[in-house]
C-alpha positions, 0 to 999 in steps of 0.5 A: 914302674912305667913300663910301655904298653902293646899300644905303643903308650905307657902304663903304671904297673906294680905293688903301689898301683895295685894299692891304689887301685883296690883303694879306689875300689874300696873308698868309691874315689878315681884318680888321674896320674900324672908326674912331677915336671922334674921327675923328682921325688922331692928336695927343699930348694935354697928358697925354701920350696920343695920339687918334685911330689912333695913340691906337688904336695906342699903346693896343693896341686896334688892330694896325694903321692905314689912313689916308693919315697923315702921318708926323711925327718925335712920331708915329715916337716912338710907332708904326712907319710902312710906307716910304711908297707914296703922294706928295702933290704939295702947294704953293702958287698965287699971283697973280704 
């Protein structure tokens, strides 16, 4: 999640950031965060290319994507996912 910092800029906070920071420390690597220009997670376009974070991975512009992204069979054909580490319960509520 991105939130406004006291200095007026933005900073990323939350579980995913905590996770990548812990991995970077344990595995001794550095990283640079950026958001894809279209701001999307990723969908296949009519021409067979991909938008969003998936597109960044497929094209080689990014080495890893960090997001609470839905795992779909279409996406699994072009990128590798970790095992699920978070599960959001989704449901519908309606009047009886």
